[in-house]
Legacy VTK file of the C-alpha trace (Angstrom):
# vtk DataFile Version 3.0
C-alpha trace
ASCII
DATASET POLYDATA
POINTS 133 float
1.117 -6.848 22.023
-0.272 -10.002 20.426
-1.050 -10.272 16.686
-4.736 -10.528 17.466
-4.588 -7.317 19.519
-2.745 -5.435 16.784
-5.253 -6.685 14.213
-8.186 -5.465 16.396
-6.485 -2.071 16.817
-5.932 -1.710 13.057
-9.484 -2.791 12.343
-10.860 -0.237 14.768
-8.640 2.441 13.192
-10.019 1.668 9.750
-13.613 1.680 10.950
-13.114 5.088 12.630
-11.953 6.688 9.359
-14.271 8.850 7.251
-15.672 6.992 4.268
-13.374 8.940 1.880
-10.297 8.300 3.974
-11.254 4.636 4.147
-11.373 4.456 0.308
-7.919 6.106 0.091
-6.583 3.553 2.636
-8.102 0.633 0.700
-6.679 1.803 -2.584
-3.292 2.072 -0.804
-3.689 -1.537 0.335
-4.548 -2.709 -3.150
-1.381 -0.946 -4.441
0.767 -2.520 -1.736
-0.484 -5.984 -2.627
-0.155 -5.496 -6.410
3.385 -4.247 -6.034
4.293 -7.162 -3.759
2.765 -9.519 -6.309
5.045 -8.033 -8.918
8.040 -8.770 -6.714
6.825 -12.302 -6.228
6.308 -12.793 -9.965
9.961 -11.738 -10.493
11.066 -14.193 -7.786
8.838 -16.927 -9.223
7.113 -17.337 -5.830
3.703 -18.583 -6.989
2.143 -18.991 -3.601
3.091 -15.501 -2.335
2.076 -13.956 -5.699
-1.401 -15.558 -5.485
-1.810 -14.562 -1.848
-1.067 -10.870 -2.671
-3.355 -10.941 -5.704
-6.137 -12.530 -3.708
-5.836 -9.796 -1.047
-5.963 -7.119 -3.852
-8.939 -8.860 -5.393
-10.819 -9.105 -2.115
-10.329 -5.343 -1.454
-11.514 -4.350 -4.925
-14.466 -6.737 -4.581
-15.345 -5.038 -1.263
-15.137 -1.574 -2.954
-17.461 -2.834 -5.679
-19.912 -4.379 -3.193
-20.169 -1.122 -1.208
-21.025 1.108 -4.184
-24.445 2.723 -3.900
-25.548 2.589 -7.518
-28.833 4.456 -6.766
-27.362 7.464 -5.040
-24.004 7.380 -6.869
-25.596 7.672 -10.310
-23.348 7.515 -13.357
-20.168 7.841 -11.280
-21.000 4.777 -9.265
-21.961 2.884 -12.436
-18.622 3.825 -14.040
-16.710 2.758 -10.901
-18.575 -0.540 -10.886
-17.484 -1.172 -14.488
-13.933 -0.211 -13.709
-13.780 -2.365 -10.569
-15.139 -5.259 -12.628
-12.332 -4.779 -15.136
-9.726 -4.524 -12.372
-10.962 -7.815 -10.896
-10.665 -9.476 -14.300
-7.128 -8.108 -14.752
-6.092 -9.346 -11.303
-7.324 -12.821 -12.182
-5.560 -12.643 -15.551
-2.268 -11.679 -13.931
-2.600 -14.497 -11.466
-3.111 -16.968 -14.305
-0.459 -15.621 -16.731
2.097 -14.096 -14.368
2.362 -11.268 -16.950
4.469 -8.635 -15.200
3.876 -6.029 -17.947
0.088 -6.380 -17.537
0.502 -6.101 -13.804
2.490 -2.864 -14.170
-0.287 -1.323 -16.301
-2.740 -2.290 -13.542
-0.506 -0.825 -10.827
-0.295 2.468 -12.824
-4.086 2.691 -13.124
-4.667 1.916 -9.449
-1.983 4.432 -8.471
-3.822 7.125 -10.512
-7.087 6.249 -8.814
-5.386 6.281 -5.430
-3.979 9.761 -6.111
-7.330 11.059 -7.295
-9.207 9.718 -4.212
-6.419 11.114 -1.959
-6.774 14.564 -3.494
-10.559 14.417 -3.213
-10.285 13.338 0.433
-7.957 16.190 1.269
-10.286 18.695 -0.370
-13.132 17.344 1.792
-11.044 17.867 4.945
-10.067 21.457 4.075
-12.576 24.088 5.082
-14.115 25.998 2.189
-12.645 29.453 1.783
-14.882 32.256 3.112
-16.472 34.309 0.398
-15.741 37.995 0.504
-18.443 40.629 0.325
-21.234 38.169 1.188
LINES 1 134
133 0 1 2 3 4 5 6 7 8 9 10 11 12 13 14 15 16 17 18 19 20 21 22 23 24 25 26 27 28 29 30 31 32 33 34 35 36 37 38 39 40 41 42 43 44 45 46 47 48 49 50 51 52 53 54 55 56 57 58 59 60 61 62 63 64 65 66 67 68 69 70 71 72 73 74 75 76 77 78 79 80 81 82 83 84 85 86 87 88 89 90 91 92 93 94 95 96 97 98 99 100 101 102 103 104 105 106 107 108 109 110 111 112 113 114 115 116 117 118 119 120 121 122 123 124 125 126 127 128 129 130 131 132
């Protein structure tokens, strides 16, 4: 199968996900890219580090752009502020190659990923039937 065909298949797979599952997937991709950037910082591979950080930045920027601030209320506003901070941190890590700063960012994104994953799982599970209703 060609690279283009695999890419189309993966893209279709992502688009067929529920919105919550897509957010979990995207957070996972941010984590993968941040962790790879950390390995590239250790190896002093500037080009690969920047490429990974750019991918992570683009994903977070997309998450920010897709927030519905009107319907999401204070949660969406808080996420927008958090995403803005994450974008600033990614840019700072790219400039400074500060591995400790990157690790703190990875830890935060990992927590967010776990929280979204748990929420997505709860959405998939049927609500328990109430007794005596």
